[in-house]
N, C-alpha and C positions, 0 to 999 in steps of 0.2 A: 536388359542386363540380368534380370531375375531368371528369365528362361534359359539364358546361356549358362548361368550359375548352376541351375538345377540339372541341366542336361549334361554338365561336366562333372557331376558327382561320381566318384569312383564306386562302382557297384560290385558286389561279390560275384565272381564268375559262375557260381553255382545257382544264382537266382536271377531270372530274367524278368524285367518289368514290362508288362504289356503297355501299349500306347494309351489305353483307356485309363489305366492306373496312374501313369505319369501325368496325364491331363488333370486328373482329380487332385494330385499333389500340387500341381501348379496353381490350380484355381484356389485351393485352400490357402496356399502361401500368399497369393495375391490378395485374397480376402483379409488375411491376417495383417498384412502390411498396410492395407487400406484403412483398417480400423485403427492401427497404431498412428497412421498419419493424421487421421481425422479427429482423434481425441487429444485435447490439450488439457493440462491441469493449470490451475490458477492458485498459487500456493501462499502468497503473501499480499500485503497492501500494495495496490497498483501493479499486480501481476507477479509472476514467478521471478522476473528479473528486476522488479520494482522500478521500471522505467516507463510505465504507462503504455507499453506496446503489447497488444494482443496477438497471439500466434494463430490467427485465423485468416483464411483466404477471403471469406465472405462474412458480412455482418449485416443485421437487419437495418433497414433505413426507413421503414414505414410501420407505425403501430399506433394504437390508442388503448384505452382501458378495455376495449372489446375486440379489437382487430389484431390479428397476428400474435395472439397470446397462446402459447403452447399449454401452459398451466399457471395457476395463481394459487398461492398457499398463504393463509393467514399466519402471522408471526406473533407469538406470545410476548407481552411486555413491550418495551421500547429500547431500541438500540440504533446507533448510527454507524456501527462497524460495518465493513464490507464483507460480502461472502467470500469464502475460499472453497476451491473445488479440487477433489482428487478422485480420479476414476469416476465412479457413478455416485459419489456423495457430494452434497453441498452442505457446508457447515456455517452456522451463524452463532454469534453471541447476542444475548439480550438481557434485560434486567427489568425488575419491577420499577415503576415510575418513582416510587419513594426510596429506592435504593436499598431495600431490605432483602432482596433476593436476586441472584445472578444466575442466568440460564445459559445452557449450551443446547443447540438444536441441530439436528441432521435431517436433511431432506434427500429423497431420491432424485437424482439429476434428470431422469427421463420422465417421471410421472409427477413429481412435486409432492409425493407422499411423505408425511412426517414419519421417519423411521426411528428417531430417538429424541428424547427430551429429558434433561435433568437439571436440577438446581445444584450448581457446583459450589456456590458460596452463599453465605447469608451475613447480614450485618444488622445489629440491633440499633445502633446509632450512627447511620451513615453520614459522611461529610456532605456538606452542601455542594451543589454544582451550579454552573452558569445556566441561565434559563434556556440558552440555545444548545446546551450539551445534553448528553444522556449518560447513564451509568454504565453503558456498554458501547463506548465509542472506539476503543482500540480493536483493530482487526486481528483475528487470530492468524497463526501459521499452520500449515499442514504439510506432511510428507507421507510416504508410504507407512501405513499402520499407526501413525501418530498425529494427534492434533494438540496444538499448544495454545491455550487461551490465557489472556492477561486482562485483568480489570484494575490495573494500577495498585493502589494501596489495598484494595479489597481482596486481592489474591491472584495467583498464577498457578496453572495446572497443566498437566500432560495427560491425555486421554487416549486409550487404545481404540482405534477406529474400527476394529473388527468386532470386539465384544463389548465396547463402550465402558470398560472399567477404567477407573482413575489410576494412573501409574504413579504419579507423585503430585503433591500440592505444596505450595508455599503461601503462607499467610503472615509472614514475619518480615516483610519488606515495607517499612512505613513510608508514607509520603503525604504531606499536607498539600494536596493538589490545588486547593482554593476554588478552582472552577470545575473540578471533576477530572477524571482520567481521560486521556486522548491519545497518548503515544502508543503506537503499535509495536509489538515485539517483532524481531526478525530472526531467522535461522541462518547460521553460517557454520558449515562443517559440523563440529560437535557441540556448538554453542547456541544457546538462546539468549539474545541480547535484549535487555529491558531497560527502559529509562523511567526513573522515578524522580522527576525534577519539579519539586514543589517550592514552597516558600521557606522551608528549613532544610539545610544540608542536602541540596539536590545532588543526585548521583546517577551513574550508569553502571550496570552490572552485567557480567557474562555468567550464565548458568550452564552447568552440564546438562545437556538436553536429555540424557538418559536417566539422571537421578534428581535433577533440580538443584543440586548443590552449587554454591557460589564458587566460581573459578577465579574471578577477580572483581573488584569493585573500585570505581574511581569517583571520589567525591570532588565536586567542583572546588577550585582553590579558595580556601577560607580567607586568604589575605585580600581577595577581590570581593567575593560574594558577601562576606560579613559586613562590608561597608554599604551594601545596597539595601534599600528598603525591601522587606520580604516580598512585596508584590512584584518586584523586578527580577526575582530569582527564578520564577516558574517558567516551564517550557512544556510544549505538547508535541514536539516533533518526533518523526520516525527516522532513524538513521539509515545509511547504506554502507556497504563495504566495497572498497575498490582495491585493485592491485596496481601499485606503481613501483617500478623497479623491483627490488626484492622484498618490498614491504606490503603487508595487507593492512589497510587503514580503515578504521571505523570512522566515518564522517558524521559528526554529531553537532548540528547547529543549535546549541543551547541558547539560553538567554545570555546576552552580553558578549559571549564569545562563540565562534565555531571552533570545535576541538577535533583534531585528527588523532585518534588513539591507535596504537598498535593493537589490533583486534585480539591478538593472542595473549597479551600481557596487561592491557589497559593503560600502558604508558602513553602519556601525551607527547606526540611527535611535533605537532605545530598548532598554532592558534591564529585566528583572525579576530580582531576586536571590532565590534560594531555597536555595542551598548544596548541598553534598555531590555525589553522583555517580550514574552509570549510568542516565541517562534512556534509555528505549526507546520508550514509547508515543508515537504521533504526535500533533501538535497538531490541533485542529479549528477551524473557523470557521463561525459561525452567527449570523445576526441582528445583525451588527455587533460581535460579541464573539469573541475568540480564547481557546481553551481549551488550556492547556498543563499538562503533567505534570512534576513536579519530579524524578522518579526517587527513588532511595533517600535518605531523610533519616535521620541516625544519632542514636542515643542510647546513651550508654555505649560508644561505639566499635562499635556493632552496628547493622546496618540495621533500622530500627524501623517506619517507615511511609512512604507516598508521599502527596503532596498534589496536588490538582487546583486550578488557578487559572483564573478567568475574568477576562480582561484587555480593557479598552478600548484598541484599537490605535492611537489617534489621537495619542498623546503623543510626547514627545521626551526623550532622556536617561534617567536612572534614574526609572522610573515605578512602582517597587515600592509606594510609599506613596500615590501619587496616582491610578493608573489600574487597580488591581486591584479588581474589583467584588465578588468573593466567593472564598472558598477552602473546600475540603472535604477531609477527610483520613481518613475512616473507610472501610476496605476499598476504597481506591483502587488499581487495578491498576498494577503496574510495567510489564508487558509488553503485554497486550492494549490496543488503542485503543478508546475508547468510540464509540458511534454515536448521533447525535441524530436523532430522528423526531418530528415535530409538536411541537417545543418541549420534548421530554423527552430527557434524556441517559441512555442505558442502558450501564452498564459492568459487566464481570465481572472480579472480582479473580482473581489468579493461582491462588488456592485455592478459587475457585468461588462466592463470594458475588456475586450480581447486585444492583446498586443502581440504582433509577430516580430521577433527580433532575429537578427543574424547572431547565431550562437557563438561565433568566433569573435565578433567585434562589439556586440551589444547595440548595434545600430538598428533603428526602427525600420521595418519594411512596410508594415501597414497596421492600422488600428480599426476596430469596429465595435460599436456598442450593441450588446445583446440585452434582451429583456430580463429583468429580475435580478435576484441576488444568488450568489453561488457559494457553496461549500464543497461540493463534489469536484474532484480533480478530473481534467480532460483525459480521454483515452484514445489512442490511435488504433483503429481496428478496421480490417477489410479495406484499407486504402483511404479511410476518412477519419476525421477527428470528431469526437463526441463531447459536447458541453451540456451538462444537465443542471438546470437551476433548482433552487430550493423548492419551487412549486411543482417540479416534475416536468418542466418543458425542456426538451432536448433539441438543441440546434446542432446539426451535422454539417461540417464543412469539409471541403477538399483542400488539403495542404497545398501551398503555393505562394507565389509572389503577390497575390491579391486575395481579398476575401471572396470566397466562392461558396455560397450556401447550397447544400445538397437537399436538405429536408429539415422540417421542424415537426416534432411529435410531442404529444402531451399525455402523460400517464395519469394526471389529475390527483396526485398524492405527493406528500413531502418527500424529497430525496436529498439526503446528505451523504450517502454511501457512494463509493466508486463503483460503476457498473463493471461486471465481469463478462468476458467473451470467451466461450468455449464451444467447440463443435458447431461453429457458424451460428450460434444463438447468443443472446444477451441475457444474463441473469441479473436482475435489477431488484435491489432491496429498497422499499419505501418505509415510511414510518409505521405502516400497518401490515404490509404484505411482501411476499417474495414472488417475483414474476420470472417466467421463462418466455422470452420473446424471440420470434423467428423472422 
């Protein structure tokens, strides 16, 4: 197709192209197309589409701390945020363990060289965090020329990725996180969406991505939330935006309710009530259904289980009894987000039980117990699904009607970030290092 296109270009009659020159043009064009095809960006939490699907044809299946490592780079501070990639840059956030300094770091994608590091925010008296959290857990967003970093209460900023200058900063969005920040920001058209849902006046806001100014802010309904104990108001989830009919909906599974906002105005279009607190797992959208996680549901005042909901997003108002298509509550993860492949939902419980569900019906297809505990969300890459536990052991399976293990690899370090797949390589962040694996 490319050759036909090139040879049918209308040429000026006064200038003849020799066969050798035309061949060079074709080779250069093919080379350019090949580079475009082989390079993928990874711009937000769980990928550019936020569905846990990597746009790679091949992905590594065998590695260790020393084998198949392209490069390894130490990372300053501590952070559980995932990397984001644009063109030849890999960006991370990190923070001092005591929460008094917050960092932004940029690495060269090909060599692992640290090409930029800066302290973007400081705090003299930082809030406490949960012992399993970090002060740099929200994953940043990236697009051409711009990086957006978010540290919850501690600050949000936009950085020019060409000259590393700060374009704008916000340090005036309060939140009593209680257990530390974790909700990742997302980009949608001209907006940067941030969630600051703590123990007091939880809210979601849309910022103008060019200026950082607030476009709209939606505080959770006081008539419901003021009656809750402060501990039950907090949430750590990352939203998604879907198109249904003529509406663009922000799906935000907060504590107690899942809210569907008009992403352009902040207006609440519908809600699903599930109660209790601490939602973390991100919503999913597939085949006209929204999948939301309830967070902890309590029994006898103790966190007992988590429930997965499949919701028809076309309703209005309280749709709990009218638009919920199915629910499932056995070994549903609180932290890891499931991934849907070919109509099957694969989810790994925080304690290692993998469940494969029919995404349309919620029926169980198979279950299998993996070793260890899990915070990182599974990713579908190169035809396989990757599950990485907290100790850095990755189980790779082939999707299908039964459990089929492809390989198991151990990086030997703590992993809570989601792995990134670009250019047929995996970029993996641990508690100490950043790896490129082939």
